[in-house]
N, C-alpha and C positions, 0 to 999 in steps of 0.2 A: 419533520414529523412527530418527534417526541420533546419539542423544544417547549409545550405547553407544559409538560412533566416536573417542568425547574419550579413551577410557580401553583403547582397544587398542593392540596387541596386548598382553595382561596380563602382568606381569611377574610371573615365578617364582625361584625358586632355579637350577631348570634353565634358563632363559632370558637373565635379567640380575639382576644382586643386587649388592648392595655399596650404598657411599654414594653414587655417581654415579646407578645406580639409584633410591636413595631419593631425593635429590634432582628427579630428571626425572618420577617419580612425583607430587612435592608441585606441580610446576609442571603437571602435566597436570590433577590434580584441583584446584587451586588457584585457575590461571590460566584453561587452556583451557576445563576442565568449569564451571566457577563462569560464565565469559565465555558459553559457548554456552547457559546457562542463563536468563543475564540476556538474551541476544538472542532466545531464544525465547518469554522471557514479556514483560516489562514493556515492554522495548524494542518488542519484535512489536506488543503491545496499541497502545501509542501509535503507531505507524506507521499500522497499520490505521485506528486512528481519526482521523488526521490525513488518510488518503485517502480514508476514507469522508466526513469531513466535505468534501473538496476535491472529491467527484462530487456531493454531495448540491446544493454550490454551484454547479458546471456544470449540472446538471440544472436547477435555479431559471434561471439564465441562459439555456438554451436556451430554456426555457419561455418567456420575458419575449421572448426574441425571435422568438419564434414567435407571439406573439402581437401584438407590433409588425408583424410582416409580415401578419398576417391582417387588421390594420387598414388600413395602408397598400393593400392588393389592396382593401379595399373601399370605401376615398376613392378609390382611381383607377376602379372600376368604378360609384360614384355619379357622378363628373364624367363619365365617357363616358356614361352615359346621361341626365345632363342636358344634355351637349352635342349627342347625338341628339335630344331634345326642342328645345332652341332650334332646331337647325337645320331641322326639319319646320315 
């Protein structure tokens, strides 16, 4: 969506021209624009995959902790029920 901003403003004979303008345009196209495309493409995909994997890992850890809590609560309830039986 913002890719075009890497190449703005457009250089023309009426705005800026000559050797420095040509060098500047080469930097924009070869350095800035290429880096932008790399970030928007491969690097973004890698980061997105890493974040998705971390989310899945955390969700699995949360589920495991919830199961542990449920097990401990069930054990506590069973112990309390047993204590009530033995005290009667």
